[in-house]
PDB file of N, CA, C and O in Angstrom:
ATOM      1  N   MET A   1     -82.437  51.454 -54.269  1.00  0.00           N
ATOM      2  CA  MET A   1     -83.075  50.185 -53.974  1.00  0.00           C
ATOM      3  C   MET A   1     -82.936  49.932 -52.476  1.00  0.00           C
ATOM      4  O   MET A   1     -81.831  49.868 -51.938  1.00  0.00           O
ATOM      5  N   ASN A   2     -84.084  49.789 -51.820  1.00  0.00           N
ATOM      6  CA  ASN A   2     -84.040  49.573 -50.381  1.00  0.00           C
ATOM      7  C   ASN A   2     -83.976  48.077 -50.043  1.00  0.00           C
ATOM      8  O   ASN A   2     -83.992  47.223 -50.930  1.00  0.00           O
ATOM      9  N   THR A   3     -83.904  47.787 -48.753  1.00  0.00           N
ATOM     10  CA  THR A   3     -83.721  46.409 -48.301  1.00  0.00           C
ATOM     11  C   THR A   3     -84.912  45.526 -48.655  1.00  0.00           C
ATOM     12  O   THR A   3     -84.742  44.368 -49.035  1.00  0.00           O
ATOM     13  N   LEU A   4     -86.117  46.076 -48.529  1.00  0.00           N
ATOM     14  CA  LEU A   4     -87.306  45.274 -48.833  1.00  0.00           C
ATOM     15  C   LEU A   4     -87.360  44.879 -50.299  1.00  0.00           C
ATOM     16  O   LEU A   4     -87.783  43.774 -50.639  1.00  0.00           O
ATOM     17  N   THR A   5     -86.936  45.777 -51.155  1.00  0.00           N
ATOM     18  CA  THR A   5     -86.917  45.456 -52.577  1.00  0.00           C
ATOM     19  C   THR A   5     -85.906  44.359 -52.868  1.00  0.00           C
ATOM     20  O   THR A   5     -86.160  43.465 -53.675  1.00  0.00           O
ATOM     21  N   ILE A   6     -84.768  44.434 -52.212  1.00  0.00           N
ATOM     22  CA  ILE A   6     -83.744  43.397 -52.403  1.00  0.00           C
ATOM     23  C   ILE A   6     -84.256  42.054 -51.909  1.00  0.00           C
ATOM     24  O   ILE A   6     -84.064  41.036 -52.573  1.00  0.00           O
ATOM     25  N   ILE A   7     -84.913  42.041 -50.740  1.00  0.00           N
ATOM     26  CA  ILE A   7     -85.450  40.786 -50.207  1.00  0.00           C
ATOM     27  C   ILE A   7     -86.531  40.225 -51.127  1.00  0.00           C
ATOM     28  O   ILE A   7     -86.587  39.016 -51.351  1.00  0.00           O
ATOM     29  N   ALA A   8     -87.378  41.083 -51.653  1.00  0.00           N
ATOM     30  CA  ALA A   8     -88.418  40.616 -52.578  1.00  0.00           C
ATOM     31  C   ALA A   8     -87.792  40.061 -53.850  1.00  0.00           C
ATOM     32  O   ALA A   8     -88.228  39.027 -54.356  1.00  0.00           O
ATOM     33  N   ALA A   9     -86.773  40.741 -54.371  1.00  0.00           N
ATOM     34  CA  ALA A   9     -86.116  40.255 -55.582  1.00  0.00           C
ATOM     35  C   ALA A   9     -85.412  38.917 -55.347  1.00  0.00           C
ATOM     36  O   ALA A   9     -85.472  38.022 -56.189  1.00  0.00           O
ATOM     37  N   ILE A  10     -84.755  38.791 -54.212  1.00  0.00           N
ATOM     38  CA  ILE A  10     -84.083  37.520 -53.899  1.00  0.00           C
ATOM     39  C   ILE A  10     -85.104  36.407 -53.714  1.00  0.00           C
ATOM     40  O   ILE A  10     -84.865  35.275 -54.136  1.00  0.00           O
ATOM     41  N   SER A  11     -86.246  36.713 -53.088  1.00  0.00           N
ATOM     42  CA  SER A  11     -87.295  35.695 -52.913  1.00  0.00           C
ATOM     43  C   SER A  11     -87.838  35.224 -54.250  1.00  0.00           C
ATOM     44  O   SER A  11     -88.027  34.027 -54.465  1.00  0.00           O
ATOM     45  N   ILE A  12     -88.086  36.154 -55.134  1.00  0.00           N
ATOM     46  CA  ILE A  12     -88.625  35.787 -56.451  1.00  0.00           C
ATOM     47  C   ILE A  12     -87.585  35.016 -57.249  1.00  0.00           C
ATOM     48  O   ILE A  12     -87.918  34.031 -57.909  1.00  0.00           O
ATOM     49  N   PHE A  13     -86.332  35.449 -57.198  1.00  0.00           N
ATOM     50  CA  PHE A  13     -85.261  34.747 -57.909  1.00  0.00           C
ATOM     51  C   PHE A  13     -85.089  33.335 -57.360  1.00  0.00           C
ATOM     52  O   PHE A  13     -84.936  32.386 -58.129  1.00  0.00           O
ATOM     53  N   THR A  14     -85.112  33.189 -56.039  1.00  0.00           N
ATOM     54  CA  THR A  14     -84.963  31.870 -55.426  1.00  0.00           C
ATOM     55  C   THR A  14     -86.141  30.969 -55.768  1.00  0.00           C
ATOM     56  O   THR A  14     -85.962  29.770 -55.984  1.00  0.00           O
ATOM     57  N   ALA A  15     -87.341  31.531 -55.819  1.00  0.00           N
ATOM     58  CA  ALA A  15     -88.508  30.738 -56.201  1.00  0.00           C
ATOM     59  C   ALA A  15     -88.366  30.240 -57.636  1.00  0.00           C
ATOM     60  O   ALA A  15     -88.697  29.093 -57.934  1.00  0.00           O
ATOM     61  N   GLY A  16     -87.881  31.088 -58.506  1.00  0.00           N
ATOM     62  CA  GLY A  16     -87.678  30.675 -59.893  1.00  0.00           C
ATOM     63  C   GLY A  16     -86.623  29.597 -60.028  1.00  0.00           C
ATOM     64  O   GLY A  16     -86.805  28.634 -60.773  1.00  0.00           O
ATOM     65  N   ILE A  17     -85.521  29.754 -59.310  1.00  0.00           N
ATOM     66  CA  ILE A  17     -84.467  28.737 -59.342  1.00  0.00           C
ATOM     67  C   ILE A  17     -84.984  27.424 -58.765  1.00  0.00           C
ATOM     68  O   ILE A  17     -84.687  26.352 -59.293  1.00  0.00           O
ATOM     69  N   THR A  18     -85.756  27.505 -57.683  1.00  0.00           N
ATOM     70  CA  THR A  18     -86.312  26.293 -57.073  1.00  0.00           C
ATOM     71  C   THR A  18     -87.214  25.545 -58.039  1.00  0.00           C
ATOM     72  O   THR A  18     -87.126  24.323 -58.156  1.00  0.00           O
ATOM     73  N   MET A  19     -88.068  26.265 -58.722  1.00  0.00           N
ATOM     74  CA  MET A  19     -88.958  25.611 -59.683  1.00  0.00           C
ATOM     75  C   MET A  19     -88.180  25.070 -60.877  1.00  0.00           C
ATOM     76  O   MET A  19     -88.491  23.996 -61.392  1.00  0.00           O
ATOM     77  N   GLY A  20     -87.178  25.808 -61.311  1.00  0.00           N
ATOM     78  CA  GLY A  20     -86.385  25.346 -62.452  1.00  0.00           C
ATOM     79  C   GLY A  20     -85.659  24.052 -62.144  1.00  0.00           C
ATOM     80  O   GLY A  20     -85.749  23.083 -62.899  1.00  0.00           O
ATOM     81  N   ILE A  21     -84.947  24.039 -61.044  1.00  0.00           N
ATOM     82  CA  ILE A  21     -84.190  22.832 -60.678  1.00  0.00           C
ATOM     83  C   ILE A  21     -85.138  21.692 -60.333  1.00  0.00           C
ATOM     84  O   ILE A  21     -84.908  20.547 -60.720  1.00  0.00           O
ATOM     85  N   GLY A  22     -86.206  22.009 -59.605  1.00  0.00           N
ATOM     86  CA  GLY A  22     -87.156  20.966 -59.229  1.00  0.00           C
ATOM     87  C   GLY A  22     -87.866  20.343 -60.415  1.00  0.00           C
ATOM     88  O   GLY A  22     -88.056  19.127 -60.454  1.00  0.00           O
ATOM     89  N   SER A  23     -88.256  21.145 -61.368  1.00  0.00           N
ATOM     90  CA  SER A  23     -88.966  20.596 -62.521  1.00  0.00           C
ATOM     91  C   SER A  23     -88.021  19.854 -63.460  1.00  0.00           C
ATOM     92  O   SER A  23     -88.384  18.816 -64.014  1.00  0.00           O
ATOM     93  N   ILE A  24     -86.816  20.376 -63.640  1.00  0.00           N
ATOM     94  CA  ILE A  24     -85.863  19.682 -64.509  1.00  0.00           C
ATOM     95  C   ILE A  24     -85.457  18.339 -63.896  1.00  0.00           C
ATOM     96  O   ILE A  24     -85.398  17.326 -64.593  1.00  0.00           O
ATOM     97  N   GLY A  25     -85.181  18.337 -62.603  1.00  0.00           N
ATOM     98  CA  GLY A  25     -84.803  17.086 -61.943  1.00  0.00           C
ATOM     99  C   GLY A  25     -85.906  16.049 -61.988  1.00  0.00           C
ATOM    100  O   GLY A  25     -85.654  14.870 -62.239  1.00  0.00           O
ATOM    101  N   SER A  26     -87.137  16.494 -61.742  1.00  0.00           N
ATOM    102  CA  SER A  26     -88.257  15.552 -61.784  1.00  0.00           C
ATOM    103  C   SER A  26     -88.497  15.025 -63.193  1.00  0.00           C
ATOM    104  O   SER A  26     -88.773  13.839 -63.377  1.00  0.00           O
ATOM    105  N   ALA A  27     -88.396  15.889 -64.171  1.00  0.00           N
ATOM    106  CA  ALA A  27     -88.614  15.452 -65.553  1.00  0.00           C
ATOM    107  C   ALA A  27     -87.551  14.445 -65.981  1.00  0.00           C
ATOM    108  O   ALA A  27     -87.862  13.435 -66.612  1.00  0.00           O
ATOM    109  N   LEU A  28     -86.316  14.721 -65.641  1.00  0.00           N
ATOM    110  CA  LEU A  28     -85.250  13.772 -65.986  1.00  0.00           C
ATOM    111  C   LEU A  28     -85.429  12.447 -65.241  1.00  0.00           C
ATOM    112  O   LEU A  28     -85.227  11.378 -65.816  1.00  0.00           O
ATOM    113  N   GLY A  29     -85.806  12.519 -63.976  1.00  0.00           N
ATOM    114  CA  GLY A  29     -86.020  11.300 -63.197  1.00  0.00           C
ATOM    115  C   GLY A  29     -87.174  10.467 -63.727  1.00  0.00           C
ATOM    116  O   GLY A  29     -87.067   9.244 -63.819  1.00  0.00           O
ATOM    117  N   GLU A  30     -88.278  11.120 -64.078  1.00  0.00           N
ATOM    118  CA  GLU A  30     -89.421  10.392 -64.612  1.00  0.00           C
ATOM    119  C   GLU A  30     -89.113   9.790 -65.977  1.00  0.00           C
ATOM    120  O   GLU A  30     -89.526   8.670 -66.278  1.00  0.00           O
ATOM    121  N   GLY A  31     -88.404  10.520 -66.778  1.00  0.00           N
ATOM    122  CA  GLY A  31     -88.022   9.992 -68.087  1.00  0.00           C
ATOM    123  C   GLY A  31     -87.116   8.778 -67.966  1.00  0.00           C
ATOM    124  O   GLY A  31     -87.286   7.792 -68.683  1.00  0.00           O
ATOM    125  N   ARG A  32     -86.178   8.851 -67.076  1.00  0.00           N
ATOM    126  CA  ARG A  32     -85.268   7.711 -66.883  1.00  0.00           C
ATOM    127  C   ARG A  32     -86.010   6.513 -66.290  1.00  0.00           C
ATOM    128  O   ARG A  32     -85.781   5.375 -66.701  1.00  0.00           O
ATOM    129  N   ALA A  33     -86.895   6.766 -65.330  1.00  0.00           N
ATOM    130  CA  ALA A  33     -87.663   5.664 -64.741  1.00  0.00           C
ATOM    131  C   ALA A  33     -88.550   4.995 -65.779  1.00  0.00           C
ATOM    132  O   ALA A  33     -88.665   3.770 -65.813  1.00  0.00           O
ATOM    133  N   LEU A  34     -89.169   5.801 -66.617  1.00  0.00           N
ATOM    134  CA  LEU A  34     -90.040   5.233 -67.654  1.00  0.00           C
ATOM    135  C   LEU A  34     -89.236   4.438 -68.668  1.00  0.00           C
ATOM    136  O   LEU A  34     -89.648   3.352 -69.074  1.00  0.00           O
ATOM    137  N   SER A  35     -88.103   4.965 -69.077  1.00  0.00           N
ATOM    138  CA  SER A  35     -87.305   4.232 -70.064  1.00  0.00           C
ATOM    139  C   SER A  35     -86.785   2.913 -69.494  1.00  0.00           C
ATOM    140  O   SER A  35     -86.779   1.897 -70.189  1.00  0.00           O
ATOM    141  N   GLN A  36     -86.356   2.925 -68.256  1.00  0.00           N
ATOM    142  CA  GLN A  36     -85.881   1.685 -67.642  1.00  0.00           C
ATOM    143  C   GLN A  36     -87.029   0.697 -67.436  1.00  0.00           C
ATOM    144  O   GLN A  36     -86.835  -0.512 -67.571  1.00  0.00           O
ATOM    145  N   ALA A  37     -88.203   1.192 -67.114  1.00  0.00           N
ATOM    146  CA  ALA A  37     -89.354   0.301 -66.958  1.00  0.00           C
ATOM    147  C   ALA A  37     -89.750  -0.316 -68.286  1.00  0.00           C
ATOM    148  O   ALA A  37     -90.107  -1.493 -68.341  1.00  0.00           O
ATOM    149  N   LEU A  38     -89.693   0.459 -69.351  1.00  0.00           N
ATOM    150  CA  LEU A  38     -90.022  -0.097 -70.667  1.00  0.00           C
ATOM    151  C   LEU A  38     -89.003  -1.141 -71.097  1.00  0.00           C
ATOM    152  O   LEU A  38     -89.359  -2.151 -71.703  1.00  0.00           O
ATOM    153  N   ILE A  39     -87.742  -0.897 -70.786  1.00  0.00           N
ATOM    154  CA  ILE A  39     -86.710  -1.892 -71.084  1.00  0.00           C
ATOM    155  C   ILE A  39     -86.966  -3.162 -70.277  1.00  0.00           C
ATOM    156  O   ILE A  39     -86.843  -4.270 -70.800  1.00  0.00           O
ATOM    157  N   ALA A  40     -87.319  -3.001 -69.014  1.00  0.00           N
ATOM    158  CA  ALA A  40     -87.591  -4.171 -68.173  1.00  0.00           C
ATOM    159  C   ALA A  40     -88.825  -4.921 -68.647  1.00  0.00           C
ATOM    160  O   ALA A  40     -88.855  -6.150 -68.605  1.00  0.00           O
ATOM    161  N   LEU A  41     -89.847  -4.196 -69.100  1.00  0.00           N
ATOM    162  CA  LEU A  41     -91.047  -4.847 -69.627  1.00  0.00           C
ATOM    163  C   LEU A  41     -90.750  -5.607 -70.911  1.00  0.00           C
ATOM    164  O   LEU A  41     -91.304  -6.679 -71.154  1.00  0.00           O
ATOM    165  N   ALA A  42     -89.871  -5.042 -71.730  1.00  0.00           N
ATOM    166  CA  ALA A  42     -89.517  -5.725 -72.973  1.00  0.00           C
ATOM    167  C   ALA A  42     -88.722  -6.999 -72.701  1.00  0.00           C
ATOM    168  O   ALA A  42     -88.847  -7.983 -73.431  1.00  0.00           O
ATOM    169  N   GLN A  43     -87.909  -6.978 -71.656  1.00  0.00           N
ATOM    170  CA  GLN A  43     -87.089  -8.148 -71.345  1.00  0.00           C
ATOM    171  C   GLN A  43     -87.855  -9.203 -70.554  1.00  0.00           C
ATOM    172  O   GLN A  43     -87.614 -10.400 -70.713  1.00  0.00           O
ATOM    173  N   GLN A  44     -88.782  -8.757 -69.700  1.00  0.00           N
ATOM    174  CA  GLN A  44     -89.539  -9.696 -68.864  1.00  0.00           C
ATOM    175  C   GLN A  44     -91.030  -9.356 -68.915  1.00  0.00           C
ATOM    176  O   GLN A  44     -91.544  -8.736 -67.984  1.00  0.00           O
ATOM    177  N   PRO A  45     -91.726  -9.742 -69.967  1.00  0.00           N
ATOM    178  CA  PRO A  45     -93.155  -9.391 -70.060  1.00  0.00           C
ATOM    179  C   PRO A  45     -94.020 -10.090 -69.011  1.00  0.00           C
ATOM    180  O   PRO A  45     -95.120  -9.623 -68.714  1.00  0.00           O
ATOM    181  N   ASP A  46     -93.545 -11.187 -68.454  1.00  0.00           N
ATOM    182  CA  ASP A  46     -94.338 -11.879 -67.424  1.00  0.00           C
ATOM    183  C   ASP A  46     -94.423 -11.084 -66.122  1.00  0.00           C
ATOM    184  O   ASP A  46     -95.346 -11.285 -65.334  1.00  0.00           O
ATOM    185  N   GLU A  47     -93.474 -10.192 -65.895  1.00  0.00           N
ATOM    186  CA  GLU A  47     -93.439  -9.393 -64.666  1.00  0.00           C
ATOM    187  C   GLU A  47     -94.051  -8.011 -64.869  1.00  0.00           C
ATOM    188  O   GLU A  47     -93.705  -7.070 -64.154  1.00  0.00           O
ATOM    189  N   ALA A  48     -94.943  -7.883 -65.821  1.00  0.00           N
ATOM    190  CA  ALA A  48     -95.510  -6.571 -66.168  1.00  0.00           C
ATOM    191  C   ALA A  48     -96.251  -5.932 -64.995  1.00  0.00           C
ATOM    192  O   ALA A  48     -96.135  -4.727 -64.769  1.00  0.00           O
ATOM    193  N   ASN A  49     -97.002  -6.723 -64.257  1.00  0.00           N
ATOM    194  CA  ASN A  49     -97.767  -6.146 -63.142  1.00  0.00           C
ATOM    195  C   ASN A  49     -96.849  -5.588 -62.066  1.00  0.00           C
ATOM    196  O   ASN A  49     -97.087  -4.494 -61.552  1.00  0.00           O
ATOM    197  N   THR A  50     -95.813  -6.325 -61.725  1.00  0.00           N
ATOM    198  CA  THR A  50     -94.883  -5.862 -60.695  1.00  0.00           C
ATOM    199  C   THR A  50     -94.110  -4.639 -61.151  1.00  0.00           C
ATOM    200  O   THR A  50     -93.944  -3.680 -60.397  1.00  0.00           O
ATOM    201  N   ILE A  51     -93.641  -4.678 -62.387  1.00  0.00           N
ATOM    202  CA  ILE A  51     -92.863  -3.544 -62.904  1.00  0.00           C
ATOM    203  C   ILE A  51     -93.742  -2.306 -63.011  1.00  0.00           C
ATOM    204  O   ILE A  51     -93.302  -1.208 -62.671  1.00  0.00           O
ATOM    205  N   THR A  52     -94.958  -2.463 -63.470  1.00  0.00           N
ATOM    206  CA  THR A  52     -95.862  -1.317 -63.612  1.00  0.00           C
ATOM    207  C   THR A  52     -96.208  -0.720 -62.253  1.00  0.00           C
ATOM    208  O   THR A  52     -96.221   0.500 -62.087  1.00  0.00           O
ATOM    209  N   ARG A  53     -96.485  -1.578 -61.292  1.00  0.00           N
ATOM    210  CA  ARG A  53     -96.805  -1.075 -59.950  1.00  0.00           C
ATOM    211  C   ARG A  53     -95.611  -0.326 -59.355  1.00  0.00           C
ATOM    212  O   ARG A  53     -95.777   0.753 -58.787  1.00  0.00           O
ATOM    213  N   THR A  54     -94.440  -0.880 -59.479  1.00  0.00           N
ATOM    214  CA  THR A  54     -93.245  -0.223 -58.955  1.00  0.00           C
ATOM    215  C   THR A  54     -92.968   1.082 -59.693  1.00  0.00           C
ATOM    216  O   THR A  54     -92.538   2.067 -59.093  1.00  0.00           O
ATOM    217  N   LEU A  55     -93.220   1.079 -61.004  1.00  0.00           N
ATOM    218  CA  LEU A  55     -93.037   2.305 -61.790  1.00  0.00           C
ATOM    219  C   LEU A  55     -93.975   3.406 -61.307  1.00  0.00           C
ATOM    220  O   LEU A  55     -93.557   4.554 -61.155  1.00  0.00           O
ATOM    221  N   PHE A  56     -95.234   3.065 -61.068  1.00  0.00           N
ATOM    222  CA  PHE A  56     -96.187   4.087 -60.628  1.00  0.00           C
ATOM    223  C   PHE A  56     -95.829   4.641 -59.255  1.00  0.00           C
ATOM    224  O   PHE A  56     -95.957   5.842 -59.014  1.00  0.00           O
ATOM    225  N   VAL A  57     -95.387   3.778 -58.364  1.00  0.00           N
ATOM    226  CA  VAL A  57     -94.992   4.253 -57.033  1.00  0.00           C
ATOM    227  C   VAL A  57     -93.763   5.153 -57.147  1.00  0.00           C
ATOM    228  O   VAL A  57     -93.693   6.202 -56.506  1.00  0.00           O
ATOM    229  N   GLY A  58     -92.802   4.742 -57.962  1.00  0.00           N
ATOM    230  CA  GLY A  58     -91.599   5.552 -58.147  1.00  0.00           C
ATOM    231  C   GLY A  58     -91.898   6.897 -58.781  1.00  0.00           C
ATOM    232  O   GLY A  58     -91.351   7.921 -58.372  1.00  0.00           O
ATOM    233  N   MET A  59     -92.777   6.892 -59.790  1.00  0.00           N
ATOM    234  CA  MET A  59     -93.129   8.161 -60.434  1.00  0.00           C
ATOM    235  C   MET A  59     -93.897   9.077 -59.482  1.00  0.00           C
ATOM    236  O   MET A  59     -93.755  10.299 -59.539  1.00  0.00           O
ATOM    237  N   ALA A  60     -94.707   8.486 -58.611  1.00  0.00           N
ATOM    238  CA  ALA A  60     -95.423   9.305 -57.628  1.00  0.00           C
ATOM    239  C   ALA A  60     -94.432   9.965 -56.669  1.00  0.00           C
ATOM    240  O   ALA A  60     -94.593  11.130 -56.304  1.00  0.00           O
ATOM    241  N   LEU A  61     -93.418   9.221 -56.270  1.00  0.00           N
ATOM    242  CA  LEU A  61     -92.404   9.807 -55.384  1.00  0.00           C
ATOM    243  C   LEU A  61     -91.621  10.900 -56.092  1.00  0.00           C
ATOM    244  O   LEU A  61     -91.333  11.941 -55.503  1.00  0.00           O
ATOM    245  N   ILE A  62     -91.279  10.668 -57.347  1.00  0.00           N
ATOM    246  CA  ILE A  62     -90.548  11.683 -58.109  1.00  0.00           C
ATOM    247  C   ILE A  62     -91.420  12.926 -58.291  1.00  0.00           C
ATOM    248  O   ILE A  62     -90.943  14.053 -58.158  1.00  0.00           O
ATOM    249  N   GLU A  63     -92.685  12.712 -58.591  1.00  0.00           N
ATOM    250  CA  GLU A  63     -93.592  13.841 -58.787  1.00  0.00           C
ATOM    251  C   GLU A  63     -93.795  14.616 -57.489  1.00  0.00           C
ATOM    252  O   GLU A  63     -93.980  15.832 -57.514  1.00  0.00           O
ATOM    253  N   SER A  64     -93.761  13.918 -56.358  1.00  0.00           N
ATOM    254  CA  SER A  64     -93.918  14.625 -55.087  1.00  0.00           C
ATOM    255  C   SER A  64     -92.748  15.580 -54.847  1.00  0.00           C
ATOM    256  O   SER A  64     -92.921  16.611 -54.196  1.00  0.00           O
ATOM    257  N   THR A  65     -91.586  15.259 -55.352  1.00  0.00           N
ATOM    258  CA  THR A  65     -90.457  16.183 -55.237  1.00  0.00           C
ATOM    259  C   THR A  65     -90.734  17.471 -56.005  1.00  0.00           C
ATOM    260  O   THR A  65     -90.433  18.566 -55.528  1.00  0.00           O
ATOM    261  N   SER A  66     -91.302  17.331 -57.184  1.00  0.00           N
ATOM    262  CA  SER A  66     -91.643  18.513 -57.968  1.00  0.00           C
ATOM    263  C   SER A  66     -92.727  19.342 -57.286  1.00  0.00           C
ATOM    264  O   SER A  66     -92.665  20.572 -57.283  1.00  0.00           O
ATOM    265  N   ILE A  67     -93.708  18.676 -56.714  1.00  0.00           N
ATOM    266  CA  ILE A  67     -94.768  19.389 -56.003  1.00  0.00           C
ATOM    267  C   ILE A  67     -94.198  20.082 -54.769  1.00  0.00           C
ATOM    268  O   ILE A  67     -94.615  21.187 -54.423  1.00  0.00           O
ATOM    269  N   TYR A  68     -93.254  19.439 -54.114  1.00  0.00           N
ATOM    270  CA  TYR A  68     -92.602  20.050 -52.953  1.00  0.00           C
ATOM    271  C   TYR A  68     -91.875  21.336 -53.371  1.00  0.00           C
ATOM    272  O   TYR A  68     -91.937  22.342 -52.664  1.00  0.00           O
ATOM    273  N   CYS A  69     -91.198  21.302 -54.497  1.00  0.00           N
ATOM    274  CA  CYS A  69     -90.523  22.505 -55.003  1.00  0.00           C
ATOM    275  C   CYS A  69     -91.539  23.600 -55.323  1.00  0.00           C
ATOM    276  O   CYS A  69     -91.281  24.778 -55.075  1.00  0.00           O
ATOM    277  N   LEU A  70     -92.688  23.216 -55.872  1.00  0.00           N
ATOM    278  CA  LEU A  70     -93.735  24.198 -56.151  1.00  0.00           C
ATOM    279  C   LEU A  70     -94.230  24.841 -54.859  1.00  0.00           C
ATOM    280  O   LEU A  70     -94.432  26.054 -54.806  1.00  0.00           O
ATOM    281  N   VAL A  71     -94.424  24.042 -53.829  1.00  0.00           N
ATOM    282  CA  VAL A  71     -94.903  24.576 -52.545  1.00  0.00           C
ATOM    283  C   VAL A  71     -93.863  25.533 -51.960  1.00  0.00           C
ATOM    284  O   VAL A  71     -94.216  26.600 -51.458  1.00  0.00           O
ATOM    285  N   ILE A  72     -92.599  25.158 -52.021  1.00  0.00           N
ATOM    286  CA  ILE A  72     -91.547  26.036 -51.512  1.00  0.00           C
ATOM    287  C   ILE A  72     -91.523  27.347 -52.289  1.00  0.00           C
ATOM    288  O   ILE A  72     -91.357  28.415 -51.699  1.00  0.00           O
ATOM    289  N   SER A  73     -91.687  27.273 -53.601  1.00  0.00           N
ATOM    290  CA  SER A  73     -91.706  28.493 -54.412  1.00  0.00           C
ATOM    291  C   SER A  73     -92.893  29.380 -54.050  1.00  0.00           C
ATOM    292  O   SER A  73     -92.753  30.598 -53.944  1.00  0.00           O
ATOM    293  N   LEU A  74     -94.060  28.768 -53.860  1.00  0.00           N
ATOM    294  CA  LEU A  74     -95.235  29.565 -53.495  1.00  0.00           C
ATOM    295  C   LEU A  74     -95.068  30.194 -52.122  1.00  0.00           C
ATOM    296  O   LEU A  74     -95.498  31.326 -51.899  1.00  0.00           O
ATOM    297  N   ILE A  75     -94.445  29.466 -51.199  1.00  0.00           N
ATOM    298  CA  ILE A  75     -94.196  30.034 -49.869  1.00  0.00           C
ATOM    299  C   ILE A  75     -93.233  31.207 -49.976  1.00  0.00           C
ATOM    300  O   ILE A  75     -93.431  32.235 -49.328  1.00  0.00           O
ATOM    301  N   LEU A  76     -92.194  31.062 -50.786  1.00  0.00           N
ATOM    302  CA  LEU A  76     -91.219  32.148 -50.934  1.00  0.00           C
ATOM    303  C   LEU A  76     -91.851  33.391 -51.547  1.00  0.00           C
ATOM    304  O   LEU A  76     -91.476  34.513 -51.207  1.00  0.00           O
ATOM    305  N   ILE A  77     -92.803  33.194 -52.446  1.00  0.00           N
ATOM    306  CA  ILE A  77     -93.403  34.349 -53.112  1.00  0.00           C
ATOM    307  C   ILE A  77     -94.527  34.959 -52.271  1.00  0.00           C
ATOM    308  O   ILE A  77     -94.570  36.175 -52.081  1.00  0.00           O
ATOM    309  N   PHE A  78     -95.436  34.120 -51.766  1.00  0.00           N
ATOM    310  CA  PHE A  78     -96.646  34.655 -51.151  1.00  0.00           C
ATOM    311  C   PHE A  78     -96.663  34.629 -49.624  1.00  0.00           C
ATOM    312  O   PHE A  78     -97.412  35.393 -49.014  1.00  0.00           O
ATOM    313  N   ALA A  79     -95.872  33.787 -48.999  1.00  0.00           N
ATOM    314  CA  ALA A  79     -95.907  33.691 -47.535  1.00  0.00           C
ATOM    315  C   ALA A  79     -94.497  33.574 -46.988  1.00  0.00           C
ATOM    316  O   ALA A  79     -94.206  32.702 -46.170  1.00  0.00           O
ATOM    317  N   ASN A  80     -93.637  34.448 -47.441  1.00  0.00           N
ATOM    318  CA  ASN A  80     -92.247  34.395 -47.002  1.00  0.00           C
ATOM    319  C   ASN A  80     -92.169  34.670 -45.499  1.00  0.00           C
ATOM    320  O   ASN A  80     -92.641  35.711 -45.040  1.00  0.00           O
ATOM    321  N   PRO A  81     -91.586  33.759 -44.737  1.00  0.00           N
ATOM    322  CA  PRO A  81     -91.543  33.962 -43.285  1.00  0.00           C
ATOM    323  C   PRO A  81     -90.647  35.131 -42.874  1.00  0.00           C
ATOM    324  O   PRO A  81     -90.814  35.671 -41.780  1.00  0.00           O
ATOM    325  N   PHE A  82     -89.727  35.521 -43.702  1.00  0.00           N
ATOM    326  CA  PHE A  82     -88.837  36.633 -43.375  1.00  0.00           C
ATOM    327  C   PHE A  82     -89.460  37.989 -43.715  1.00  0.00           C
ATOM    328  O   PHE A  82     -88.996  39.028 -43.244  1.00  0.00           O
ATOM    329  N   TRP A  83     -90.499  37.969 -44.525  1.00  0.00           N
ATOM    330  CA  TRP A  83     -91.094  39.214 -44.986  1.00  0.00           C
ATOM    331  C   TRP A  83     -91.689  40.012 -43.821  1.00  0.00           C
ATOM    332  O   TRP A  83     -91.470  41.219 -43.730  1.00  0.00           O
ATOM    333  N   GLY A  84     -92.426  39.363 -42.945  1.00  0.00           N
ATOM    334  CA  GLY A  84     -93.026  40.039 -41.796  1.00  0.00           C
ATOM    335  C   GLY A  84     -91.974  40.581 -40.842  1.00  0.00           C
ATOM    336  O   GLY A  84     -92.128  41.661 -40.273  1.00  0.00           O
ATOM    337  N   TYR A  85     -90.914  39.822 -40.680  1.00  0.00           N
ATOM    338  CA  TYR A  85     -89.831  40.271 -39.800  1.00  0.00           C
ATOM    339  C   TYR A  85     -89.192  41.544 -40.332  1.00  0.00           C
ATOM    340  O   TYR A  85     -88.983  42.491 -39.574  1.00  0.00           O
ATOM    341  N   PHE A  86     -88.882  41.583 -41.611  1.00  0.00           N
ATOM    342  CA  PHE A  86     -88.245  42.759 -42.166  1.00  0.00           C
ATOM    343  C   PHE A  86     -89.205  43.939 -42.259  1.00  0.00           C
ATOM    344  O   PHE A  86     -88.790  45.091 -42.127  1.00  0.00           O
ATOM    345  N   LEU A  87     -90.482  43.658 -42.483  1.00  0.00           N
ATOM    346  CA  LEU A  87     -91.455  44.743 -42.498  1.00  0.00           C
ATOM    347  C   LEU A  87     -91.582  45.374 -41.120  1.00  0.00           C
ATOM    348  O   LEU A  87     -91.682  46.595 -41.004  1.00  0.00           O
ATOM    349  N   SER A  88     -91.581  44.547 -40.065  1.00  0.00           N
ATOM    350  CA  SER A  88     -91.717  45.097 -38.717  1.00  0.00           C
ATOM    351  C   SER A  88     -90.464  45.872 -38.287  1.00  0.00           C
ATOM    352  O   SER A  88     -90.560  46.842 -37.535  1.00  0.00           O
ATOM    353  N   HIS A  89     -89.312  45.447 -38.757  1.00  0.00           N
ATOM    354  CA  HIS A  89     -88.082  46.122 -38.369  1.00  0.00           C
ATOM    355  C   HIS A  89     -87.744  47.317 -39.258  1.00  0.00           C
ATOM    356  O   HIS A  89     -86.933  48.159 -38.872  1.00  0.00           O
ATOM    357  N   SER A  90     -88.343  47.403 -40.428  1.00  0.00           N
ATOM    358  CA  SER A  90     -88.060  48.545 -41.289  1.00  0.00           C
ATOM    359  C   SER A  90     -89.057  49.676 -41.061  1.00  0.00           C
ATOM    360  O   SER A  90     -88.907  50.763 -41.618  1.00  0.00           O
ATOM    361  N   GLY A  91     -90.081  49.415 -40.236  1.00  0.00           N
ATOM    362  CA  GLY A  91     -91.049  50.459 -39.932  1.00  0.00           C
ATOM    363  C   GLY A  91     -92.207  50.488 -40.898  1.00  0.00           C
ATOM    364  O   GLY A  91     -93.006  51.424 -40.870  1.00  0.00           O
ATOM    365  N   GLY A  92     -92.324  49.477 -41.761  1.00  0.00           N
ATOM    366  CA  GLY A  92     -93.383  49.451 -42.761  1.00  0.00           C
ATOM    367  C   GLY A  92     -94.601  48.739 -42.367  1.00  0.00           C
ATOM    368  O   GLY A  92     -95.551  48.663 -43.146  1.00  0.00           O
TER     369      GLY A  92
END
């Protein structure tokens, strides 16, 4: 196993870990935000518009974290900045 293969394997493994942690964290965060918003709506139905608006903004921020993890994973797999460096130094 040469160095390029190791770098490719580490990149793919890191991309998988990034997506795993990013998706699990976002899913747990969205679930908790939704459950707390439903509890707040049940306790204060008059504030439904404010709670719903805040919930949507919060969920958008949480979802952006997951999208950020997806972008990082895609960069690691398809546009790894270290890949060109190692290719030029390994003679490939």
